[in-house]
Backbone as CSV, one residue per row, in Angstrom:
resi,resn,N_x,N_y,N_z,CA_x,CA_y,CA_z,C_x,C_y,C_z
1,MET,0.859,-1.172,0.000,0.000,0.000,0.000,0.906,1.236,0.000
2,ASN,0.553,2.230,-0.798,1.441,3.390,-0.856,1.368,4.188,0.439
3,SER,2.427,4.964,0.686,2.540,5.661,1.970,1.459,6.729,2.160
4,TYR,0.970,7.309,1.055,-0.077,8.318,1.163,-1.319,7.725,1.823
5,LEU,-1.749,6.563,1.359,-2.922,5.907,1.940,-2.605,5.274,3.285
6,LEU,-1.393,4.770,3.427,-1.004,4.098,4.671,-1.100,5.036,5.873
7,GLN,-0.649,6.272,5.734,-0.705,7.202,6.866,-2.126,7.685,7.141
8,ARG,-3.056,7.377,6.247,-4.448,7.787,6.411,-5.368,6.586,6.695
9,ARG,-4.797,5.432,6.921,-5.595,4.199,7.003,-6.620,4.211,8.124
10,TRP,-6.288,4.771,9.286,-7.230,4.796,10.405,-8.447,5.650,10.058
11,GLY,-8.229,6.846,9.549,-9.340,7.726,9.179,-10.163,7.151,8.042
12,LEU,-9.500,6.520,7.069,-10.235,5.909,5.953,-11.038,4.702,6.415
13,THR,-10.522,3.969,7.397,-11.270,2.841,7.958,-12.528,3.348,8.661
14,VAL,-12.394,4.412,9.433,-13.558,5.016,10.101,-14.570,5.460,9.049
15,ALA,-14.088,6.083,7.968,-14.978,6.553,6.902,-15.734,5.389,6.266
16,LEU,-15.040,4.289,6.009,-15.705,3.124,5.411,-16.733,2.499,6.345
17,VAL,-16.441,2.461,7.631,-17.404,1.932,8.602,-18.638,2.840,8.665
18,ALA,-18.424,4.153,8.709,-19.549,5.095,8.738,-20.383,4.967,7.467
19,LEU,-19.717,4.901,6.328,-20.419,4.746,5.049,-21.214,3.444,5.027
20,GLY,-20.625,2.363,5.518,-21.312,1.068,5.549,-22.541,1.083,6.436
21,LEU,-22.414,1.665,7.624,-23.571,1.751,8.538,-24.684,2.606,7.932
22,ASP,-24.301,3.710,7.323,-25.288,4.579,6.689,-25.996,3.839,5.562
23,TRP,-25.231,3.186,4.730,-25.800,2.458,3.586,-26.742,1.345,4.061
24,MET,-26.317,0.565,5.068,-27.157,-0.537,5.553,-28.480,-0.037,6.129
25,THR,-28.432,1.048,6.878,-29.675,1.555,7.458,-30.611,2.092,6.370
26,LYS,-30.051,2.735,5.363,-30.880,3.272,4.275,-31.481,2.150,3.431
27,VAL,-30.726,1.095,3.190,-31.263,-0.061,2.457,-32.423,-0.652,3.242
28,TRP,-32.243,-0.804,4.541,-33.318,-1.361,5.371,-34.566,-0.491,5.298
29,VAL,-34.383,0.819,5.447,-35.528,1.733,5.423,-36.235,1.665,4.074
30,LEU,-35.468,1.703,2.983,-36.082,1.696,1.652,-36.784,0.374,1.342
31,GLU,-36.260,-0.728,1.840,-36.893,-2.030,1.595,-38.122,-2.239,2.470
32,ASN,-38.131,-1.645,3.635,-39.236,-1.858,4.565,-40.226,-0.708,4.599
33,ILE,-39.836,0.438,4.078,-40.640,1.658,4.075,-41.678,1.639,5.204
34,PRO,-41.214,1.840,6.416,-42.142,1.775,7.548,-43.086,2.966,7.551
35,PRO,-44.294,2.743,7.992,-45.174,3.902,8.176,-44.601,4.745,9.303
36,PHE,-44.950,5.990,9.325,-44.459,6.836,10.408,-44.871,6.230,11.733
37,ARG,-43.936,6.154,12.621,-44.277,5.671,13.952,-43.340,6.297,14.973
38,TRP,-43.897,6.579,16.111,-43.110,7.072,17.230,-42.636,5.883,18.051
39,TRP,-41.384,5.891,18.426,-40.903,4.915,19.400,-41.134,5.478,20.796
40,VAL,-40.923,6.773,20.919,-41.244,7.488,22.149,-42.155,8.629,21.701
41,GLU,-43.381,8.596,22.102,-44.414,9.512,21.606,-43.951,10.970,21.578
42,GLY,-43.945,11.552,20.400,-43.591,12.950,20.210,-42.111,13.285,20.334
43,GLN,-41.272,12.291,20.634,-39.852,12.545,20.893,-38.901,11.865,19.909
44,LEU,-39.171,10.594,19.597,-38.255,9.792,18.786,-39.077,8.935,17.835
45,GLY,-38.791,9.054,16.534,-39.604,8.323,15.576,-38.869,7.987,14.294
46,LEU,-39.619,7.371,13.384,-39.090,6.889,12.116,-40.075,7.250,11.012
47,ILE,-39.568,7.922,9.977,-40.394,8.274,8.827,-39.479,8.419,7.615
48,LEU,-39.926,7.948,6.467,-39.134,8.069,5.246,-39.301,9.465,4.669
49,GLY,-38.186,10.111,4.372,-38.207,11.436,3.763,-37.093,11.568,2.746
50,TRP,-37.285,12.450,1.776,-36.285,12.699,0.729,-35.865,14.154,0.811
51,ASN,-34.573,14.390,0.912,-34.047,15.746,1.016,-33.154,16.033,-0.186
52,ARG,-33.619,16.889,-1.086,-32.819,17.274,-2.257,-31.820,18.370,-1.898
53,GLY,-32.002,19.004,-0.751,-31.148,20.110,-0.344,-30.053,19.659,0.598
54,MET,-29.829,20.487,1.620,-28.804,20.171,2.609,-29.428,20.208,3.999
55,SER,-28.632,20.394,5.019,-29.121,20.390,6.394,-30.343,21.284,6.564
56,PHE,-31.289,20.798,7.350,-32.534,21.504,7.650,-33.326,21.813,6.369
57,SER,-33.114,21.002,5.337,-33.797,21.127,4.036,-33.530,22.450,3.326
58,LEU,-32.425,23.102,3.640,-32.053,24.309,2.905,-31.848,23.952,1.433
59,PHE,-32.352,24.751,0.534,-32.259,24.563,-0.921,-33.019,23.335,-1.412
60,HIS,-33.947,22.814,-0.617,-34.679,21.600,-0.977,-35.425,21.729,-2.303
61,ASP,-35.986,22.887,-2.584,-36.794,23.069,-3.787,-35.995,23.553,-4.992
62,GLU,-34.700,23.697,-4.852,-33.860,24.175,-5.954,-33.445,23.002,-6.846
63,VAL,-33.669,23.144,-8.156,-33.349,22.080,-9.114,-31.853,21.796,-9.146
64,TRP,-31.053,22.811,-8.970,-29.609,22.677,-9.054,-28.990,22.063,-7.799
65,ALA,-29.723,22.019,-6.706,-29.161,21.636,-5.408,-28.453,20.282,-5.406
66,PRO,-29.054,19.190,-5.910,-28.346,17.913,-5.837,-27.009,17.927,-6.566
67,TRP,-26.953,18.637,-7.683,-25.717,18.657,-8.475,-24.640,19.503,-7.812
68,VAL,-25.003,20.678,-7.367,-24.033,21.562,-6.726,-23.579,20.969,-5.393
69,LEU,-24.521,20.493,-4.602,-24.160,19.913,-3.310,-23.350,18.632,-3.478
70,GLY,-23.685,17.840,-4.487,-22.896,16.644,-4.777,-21.469,16.993,-5.179
71,GLY,-21.315,18.012,-6.014,-19.973,18.462,-6.413,-19.173,18.969,-5.228
72,LEU,-19.825,19.742,-4.369,-19.151,20.223,-3.160,-18.728,19.061,-2.260
73,ALA,-19.556,18.027,-2.183,-19.215,16.859,-1.358,-17.977,16.147,-1.898
74,VAL,-17.869,16.039,-3.211,-16.693,15.395,-3.817,-15.432,16.193,-3.482
75,VAL,-15.496,17.508,-3.667,-14.343,18.367,-3.367,-13.996,18.295,-1.884
76,ALA,-15.014,18.364,-1.021,-14.777,18.317,0.429,-14.150,16.988,0.840
77,CYS,-14.656,15.888,0.312,-14.088,14.576,0.658,-12.625,14.491,0.239
78,GLY,-12.319,15.001,-0.947,-10.922,15.006,-1.396,-10.029,15.811,-0.470
79,TRP,-10.499,16.997,-0.084,-9.734,17.834,0.833,-9.585,17.159,2.192
80,PHE,-10.656,16.566,2.715,-10.592,15.923,4.029,-9.676,14.705,4.010
81,ILE,-9.683,13.953,2.927,-8.763,12.805,2.823,-7.323,13.306,2.858
82,HIS,-7.047,14.392,2.151,-5.698,14.967,2.189,-5.366,15.442,3.611
83,TRP,-6.329,16.073,4.271,-6.141,16.602,5.623,-5.876,15.483,6.639
84,LEU,-6.330,14.271,6.357,-6.068,13.143,7.264,-4.577,12.980,7.539
85,GLY,-3.743,13.325,6.567,-2.302,13.166,6.738,-1.612,14.386,7.308
86,ALA,-2.356,15.425,7.650,-1.754,16.680,8.081,-1.276,16.663,9.533
87,GLU,-1.824,15.813,10.352,-1.449,15.770,11.764,-0.343,14.738,11.978
88,GLU,0.504,15.016,12.951,1.583,14.074,13.261,1.042,12.766,13.823
89,GLU,-0.008,12.867,14.620,-0.600,11.675,15.214,-1.539,11.045,14.194
90,ARG,-1.165,9.892,13.661,-1.917,9.268,12.578,-3.107,8.442,13.079
91,VAL,-3.113,8.110,14.340,-4.247,7.397,14.923,-4.714,8.231,16.098
92,GLY,-5.958,8.613,16.070,-6.444,9.409,17.187,-7.704,10.160,16.831
93,TRP,-7.959,11.199,17.601,-9.197,11.951,17.478,-9.302,12.678,16.145
94,HIS,-8.183,13.197,15.656,-8.168,13.889,14.365,-8.651,12.955,13.250
95,GLN,-8.102,11.761,13.224,-8.491,10.774,12.212,-9.940,10.326,12.404
96,LEU,-10.364,10.158,13.646,-11.745,9.764,13.926,-12.721,10.829,13.430
97,GLY,-12.477,12.080,13.802,-13.367,13.163,13.392,-13.459,13.302,11.882
98,LEU,-12.318,13.344,11.225,-12.324,13.478,9.761,-12.917,12.244,9.094
99,GLY,-12.634,11.071,9.627,-13.201,9.842,9.059,-14.719,9.838,9.118
100,LEU,-15.283,10.303,10.231,-16.742,10.385,10.345,-17.328,11.380,9.345
101,VAL,-16.671,12.529,9.181,-17.151,13.525,8.222,-17.076,12.974,6.796
102,ILE,-15.967,12.333,6.454,-15.797,11.770,5.109,-16.836,10.685,4.842
103,GLY,-17.005,9.770,5.790,-17.975,8.683,5.615,-19.395,9.192,5.492
104,GLY,-19.750,10.187,6.304,-21.091,10.769,6.227,-21.319,11.498,4.917
105,ALA,-20.344,12.284,4.498,-20.475,13.012,3.233,-20.569,12.040,2.058
106,ALA,-19.781,10.973,2.109,-19.829,9.968,1.039,-21.179,9.251,1.019
107,GLY,-21.747,8.984,2.192,-23.056,8.328,2.258,-24.147,9.173,1.633
108,ASN,-24.159,10.461,1.941,-25.161,11.348,1.365,-24.900,11.585,-0.121
109,LEU,-23.635,11.610,-0.523,-23.296,11.741,-1.939,-23.798,10.527,-2.719
110,LEU,-23.616,9.348,-2.154,-24.112,8.127,-2.797,-25.624,8.203,-3.013
111,ASP,-26.355,8.714,-2.028,-27.806,8.908,-2.180,-28.120,9.857,-3.328
112,ARG,-27.397,10.960,-3.404,-27.655,11.937,-4.471,-27.428,11.320,-5.843
113,VAL,-26.403,10.486,-5.959,-26.122,9.820,-7.236,-27.199,8.781,-7.551
114,GLN,-27.568,7.975,-6.568,-28.551,6.906,-6.781,-29.981,7.417,-6.926
115,HIS,-30.370,8.378,-6.101,-31.778,8.754,-6.005,-32.076,10.213,-6.350
116,GLY,-31.044,11.034,-6.506,-31.263,12.454,-6.738,-31.641,13.216,-5.480
117,ALA,-31.628,12.546,-4.354,-31.957,13.147,-3.061,-31.392,12.255,-1.961
118,VAL,-31.264,12.816,-0.777,-30.755,12.071,0.374,-31.920,11.418,1.107
119,VAL,-31.735,10.160,1.485,-32.748,9.414,2.237,-32.616,9.785,3.713
120,ASP,-33.654,10.399,4.259,-33.710,10.716,5.684,-34.814,9.881,6.316
121,PHE,-34.626,9.497,7.579,-35.633,8.620,8.189,-35.743,8.714,9.697
122,LEU,-34.842,9.388,10.347,-34.902,9.488,11.804,-35.484,10.834,12.224
123,VAL,-36.344,10.803,13.219,-36.887,12.030,13.796,-36.581,11.997,15.288
124,VAL,-35.804,12.955,15.730,-35.551,13.138,17.153,-36.055,14.533,17.458
125,ASN,-37.163,14.617,18.181,-37.866,15.877,18.357,-38.168,16.133,19.827
126,PRO,-37.110,16.365,20.623,-37.369,16.573,22.051,-38.182,17.832,22.308
127,TYR,-39.363,17.629,22.821,-40.260,18.717,23.208,-40.566,19.670,22.044
128,GLY,-40.577,19.126,20.820,-40.916,19.919,19.644,-39.848,20.889,19.196
129,LEU,-38.620,20.724,19.656,-37.550,21.671,19.336,-36.807,21.346,18.042
130,PHE,-36.870,20.116,17.550,-36.087,19.714,16.387,-36.929,18.801,15.499
131,PRO,-37.813,19.363,14.696,-38.762,18.537,13.937,-38.239,18.018,12.590
132,TRP,-36.933,18.054,12.347,-36.397,17.634,11.057,-35.994,16.168,11.074
133,THR,-35.970,15.576,9.874,-35.494,14.196,9.745,-34.019,14.209,9.358
134,PHE,-33.337,13.130,9.701,-31.923,13.004,9.360,-31.600,11.529,9.205
135,ASN,-30.325,11.199,9.018,-29.905,9.811,8.814,-28.581,9.570,9.521
136,VAL,-28.040,8.370,9.386,-26.786,8.016,10.041,-25.644,8.877,9.516
137,ALA,-25.627,9.154,8.208,-24.577,9.995,7.627,-24.576,11.381,8.270
138,ASP,-25.757,11.959,8.432,-25.860,13.277,9.060,-25.326,13.245,10.493
139,ALA,-25.651,12.190,11.215,-25.171,12.046,12.591,-23.642,11.911,12.613
140,CYS,-23.086,11.154,11.678,-21.622,10.997,11.599,-20.946,12.331,11.315
141,ILE,-21.501,13.101,10.372,-20.933,14.412,10.052,-20.966,15.306,11.288
142,THR,-22.082,15.333,11.980,-22.222,16.180,13.164,-21.233,15.794,14.256
143,VAL,-21.145,14.504,14.567,-20.212,14.045,15.600,-18.771,14.327,15.167
144,GLY,-18.462,14.092,13.894,-17.116,14.365,13.385,-16.730,15.824,13.524
145,VAL,-17.643,16.727,13.191,-17.374,18.162,13.314,-17.190,18.545,14.785
146,VAL,-17.995,17.991,15.663,-17.848,18.275,17.098,-16.474,17.815,17.596
147,VAL,-16.032,16.638,17.172,-14.709,16.132,17.561,-13.616,17.077,17.067
148,LEU,-13.706,17.494,15.803,-12.684,18.385,15.243,-12.676,19.754,15.932
149,LEU,-13.858,20.287,16.231,-13.929,21.561,16.955,-13.348,21.437,18.360
150,ALA,-13.649,20.337,19.031,-13.101,20.118,20.375,-11.575,20.048,20.326
151,LEU,-11.026,19.394,19.317,-9.567,19.332,19.173,-8.965,20.719,18.979
152,GLU,-9.608,21.525,18.144,-9.103,22.882,17.908,-9.186,23.732,19.176
153,ILE,-10.251,23.583,19.935,-10.379,24.325,21.198,-9.277,23.906,22.175
154,LEU,-9.019,22.598,22.254,-7.963,22.116,23.145,-6.591,22.615,22.701
155,LYS,-6.336,22.629,21.405,-5.057,23.158,20.908,-4.905,24.637,21.269
156,PHE,-5.982,25.387,21.088,-5.968,26.812,21.395,-5.700,27.049,22.883
157,LYS,-6.384,26.269,23.719,-6.197,26.409,25.173,-4.777,26.043,25.578
158,ASN,-4.222,24.975,24.965,-2.878,24.534,25.318,-1.813,25.536,24.865
159,LYS,-2.058,26.262,23.786,-1.107,27.285,23.343,-1.066,28.454,24.316
160,GLY,-2.223,28.752,24.901,-2.308,29.874,25.831,-1.770,29.546,27.202
161,ALA,-1.629,28.271,27.522,-1.203,27.864,28.864,0.294,27.960,29.037
């Protein structure tokens, strides 16, 4: 294996696991197309939805959205894969965070290519505060970004100490 991929293997492994989990859950949802149901009344549920836009359905009604957002995802994934090798520590939080973002972005990109929209199916709506649907890829991206932000905050704090 070439050294470029070798130094990124941990982050790429995380990305493949995230992509696999996202894909498996979406296949299950599409094959079973469950009727809307709450697991916890008004708080946690399952419903099939299609999002042509991005987070919170921004640009959902725009014809160009799947193409532009798909192109941005390709560019972002390429940049993030390159960034995997930027840190001295090749196994750790940096690789985990970027791997989750890459895997999530790739999962949603795969949906855009296959279906022209992203498959969303989870509803977590505590006390009516978050009525949007999302998927495993979205959760991976969110957790990955939180990990990366936490790392940057810790670096900033350690420089000041």
